C-alpha positions in Angstrom: 39.7 89.0 -44.1 38.2 86.4 -41.7 34.9 85.3 -43.5 32.5 82.7 -41.9 29.6 81.6 -44.0 27.1 79.6 -41.9 25.4 76.7 -43.7 22.2 76.3 -41.7 21.0 72.6 -41.5 18.6 70.7 -39.3 20.1 67.4 -40.1 23.3 65.9 -41.4 23.9 66.7 -45.1 26.9 66.9 -47.5 28.7 70.1 -46.7 31.3 72.4 -48.4 34.9 71.1 -48.0 36.4 74.5 -47.0 35.8 74.3 -43.2 37.7 77.6 -42.7 35.2 79.4 -44.8 31.9 77.5 -44.5 30.6 76.7 -41.1 27.8 74.1 -40.8 25.4 75.2 -38.0 22.8 72.8 -36.6 19.7 74.9 -36.1 17.3 74.2 -33.5 20.1 72.1 -32.0 18.4 71.4 -28.6 15.8 69.4 -30.4 17.5 68.4 -33.6 20.8 67.2 -32.2 21.7 63.6 -33.0 24.9 61.8 -32.0 27.6 62.1 -34.6 26.5 65.5 -36.1 29.7 67.5 -35.8 28.3 70.9 -36.6 28.3 74.2 -34.7 25.3 74.2 -32.4 22.9 77.2 -32.3 22.2 76.6 -28.7 25.6 77.6 -27.3 26.3 80.9 -25.7 23.5 83.5 -25.9 20.9 82.0 -28.3 17.3 81.5 -29.4 17.7 77.9 -30.4 14.3 76.9 -29.0 12.6 79.4 -31.2 13.7 77.5 -34.3 10.2 76.1 -35.2 9.1 79.7 -35.6 12.4 81.5 -36.6 13.8 78.9 -38.9 17.5 79.6 -39.9 17.3 83.0 -38.1 18.3 81.2 -34.9 21.8 80.7 -36.6 21.9 84.5 -37.4 21.0 85.3 -33.8 23.7 82.9 -32.6 26.3 84.5 -34.9 25.3 88.0 -33.9 25.9 87.3 -30.3 28.8 84.8 -30.5 30.7 84.7 -33.7 33.9 86.8 -34.3 34.6 87.4 -37.9 35.2 90.3 -40.4 32.3 89.2 -42.5 29.4 86.9 -41.7 27.1 85.0 -44.0 24.2 82.7 -44.1 23.3 80.0 -46.7 21.3 76.8 -46.5 22.3 73.2 -46.7 20.7 72.9 -50.1 20.9 76.5 -51.3 24.3 78.3 -51.7 25.9 81.1 -53.4 27.6 79.9 -56.6 29.6 80.8 -59.7 26.6 79.7 -61.8 26.2 76.7 -63.9 26.1 73.1 -62.5 24.2 72.6 -59.2 27.0 70.9 -57.4 28.9 71.7 -54.2 32.1 72.2 -56.1 30.6 75.1 -57.9 30.0 77.3 -54.9 31.8 80.5 -54.2 35.3 80.3 -52.6 37.0 82.7 -50.4 38.7 84.8 -53.1 35.5 85.1 -55.0 33.6 86.3 -51.8 36.4 88.8 -51.1 36.1 90.2 -54.6 32.4 90.7 -54.1 32.9 92.4 -50.7 35.4 94.7 -52.3 32.5 96.0 -54.5 29.9 96.4 -51.7 29.7 95.4 -48.0 26.6 93.3 -48.6 26.2 90.2 -50.9 22.7 89.0 -51.6 21.2 86.4 -54.0 19.9 87.5 -57.4 16.3 88.6 -57.0 13.4 86.1 -57.1 10.9 87.5 -59.4 7.2 86.7 -59.1 5.8 88.6 -62.2 2.1 88.0 -61.5 2.4 88.7 -57.7 3.5 91.5 -55.6 5.7 90.6 -52.5 2.6 91.4 -50.4 0.1 89.3 -52.4 2.6 86.3 -52.7 2.9 86.4 -48.9 -0.8 86.5 -48.1 -1.7 83.9 -50.6 0.6 81.5 -49.0 0.4 82.5 -45.3 -1.9 84.2 -42.8 -1.8 87.8 -43.4 -2.0 89.1 -39.8 1.8 88.8 -39.1 2.7 90.8 -42.1 0.0 93.5 -41.2 1.3 93.6 -37.6 4.9 93.9 -38.9 3.9 97.1 -40.7 2.2 98.4 -37.5 5.5 97.7 -35.6 7.6 99.4 -38.2 5.2 102.5 -38.2 5.2 102.8 -34.5 8.9 102.1 -33.8 10.8 102.7 -37.0 8.8 105.2 -39.0 11.5 106.0 -41.3 11.4 102.5 -42.6 7.7 102.6 -43.4 7.9 104.0 -46.8 10.5 101.4 -47.9 8.3 98.7 -46.4 5.4 99.7 -48.5 7.5 100.0 -51.6 8.9 96.5 -51.1 5.5 95.1 -50.6 4.4 96.5 -53.9 7.3 95.2 -55.9 7.2 91.9 -57.8 10.7 90.8 -56.9 12.9 90.6 -53.7 16.1 89.2 -52.4 14.8 86.1 -50.7 15.8 83.0 -48.7 17.4 84.9 -45.9 20.8 84.4 -47.6 23.5 87.0 -47.4 27.1 87.8 -46.7 27.8 91.0 -44.8 30.8 92.8 -43.4 30.6 92.8 -39.6 29.5 96.4 -39.3 26.4 95.8 -41.5 25.7 92.4 -40.0 25.5 93.9 -36.6 23.3 96.8 -37.7 21.0 94.5 -39.6 20.6 91.9 -36.9 19.9 94.6 -34.2 17.1 96.0 -36.3 15.6 92.7 -37.6 15.4 91.0 -34.2 14.0 94.0 -32.5 11.2 94.2 -35.1 10.5 90.5 -35.0 10.5 90.1 -31.3 8.0 93.0 -31.1 5.8 91.3 -33.7 6.1 88.1 -31.7 4.7 89.8 -28.7 1.7 91.0 -30.6 0.5 87.9 -32.5 -0.9 84.5 -31.5 0.4 81.7 -33.6 -0.8 78.8 -31.3 -3.3 77.6 -33.8 -1.0 77.9 -36.9 0.0 74.8 -38.8 3.6 73.7 -38.5 4.4 75.4 -41.9 2.7 78.7 -41.0 4.3 78.7 -37.6 7.6 79.3 -39.3 6.3 82.9 -39.6 9.3 84.9 -38.4 11.7 83.3 -41.0 9.1 84.2 -43.7 8.7 87.8 -42.4 12.5 88.3 -42.4 12.8 87.4 -46.1 10.6 90.5 -46.8 12.5 92.7 -44.4 16.0 92.5 -45.8 15.3 94.8 -48.8 13.4 97.1 -46.4 16.5 97.6 -44.3 18.8 97.9 -47.3 16.6 100.5 -49.0 16.0 102.7 -45.9 19.7 102.8 -45.1 20.8 103.2 -48.7 23.2 100.3 -48.3 25.3 99.3 -51.3 25.0 95.7 -52.2 26.1 93.2 -55.0 24.1 90.2 -56.1 25.5 86.7 -56.7 24.1 83.7 -58.5 23.0 80.8 -56.3 22.3 77.2 -56.8 19.8 74.8 -55.1 21.0 71.2 -54.7 18.5 68.5 -55.6 15.1 68.8 -57.2 13.7 72.4 -57.2 10.2 71.3 -58.2 9.7 74.5 -60.3 6.6 73.4 -62.2 4.9 72.5 -58.9 5.9 75.8 -57.4 4.6 77.7 -60.4 1.3 75.8 -60.4 0.9 76.5 -56.8 1.6 80.2 -57.2 -1.2 80.4 -59.8 -3.7 78.5 -57.7 -3.0 80.6 -54.6 -3.2 83.9 -56.6 -6.6 83.2 -58.3 -8.1 80.9 -55.6 -8.3 83.3 -52.9 -10.4 86.5 -52.8 -8.6 89.8 -52.8 -8.9 92.5 -50.1 -8.1 96.1 -50.2 -4.7 96.7 -48.4 -2.0 99.4 -47.8 -0.1 98.0 -50.7 -2.5 98.4 -53.6 
């Protein structure tokens, strides 16, 4: 099985040694390219590289959907990778045999769910970002993909999700997911104005897609298997927990579809 796991990066960074399996991809390559970075560029062939400030690592997903030939395609990040568990080191990430074993169980590999406990997926989003894009996403799904609406509402009410835009999928599932995901996101893009958003909030389509993977999996009853993952460097867990509490209790709640 030919497997390509893209490692999305916006700068040079230590990469997995197995170059046949792991493919470093320079996202936003048109703007981020610097001499000496020998990564696959996301601005070759059919691409949306210029949208990287708003679509994040999804520009690598789009590039792969339109240009990459493999039996299975995955996406991880330069600091966040699927692993065997244990030490947070590059030599502890999944190898080809381990990925093949997972894909023998299911056509989709996702990271173990991120659990919020005191937050729903919806409240976690709107406490961190402007809520309009998420509300418009629901409207787009209701209008164009109504059979996904029930799953969307269910996912929004849950307190955990498969996050980070990380996955490994067999080509059939990858193509199906990419076709649906980008159609939804491009329709949302046409309906919202992010010109006044901060640099962080302008990364909106990458944030939205994190909430859409489970919607697609649930609606299509796709079988998946979870994998452990590691994050290289300082995860700043205490800072993230405190920030979550401040956002939750520092912002006035409003009635929504998801309560």
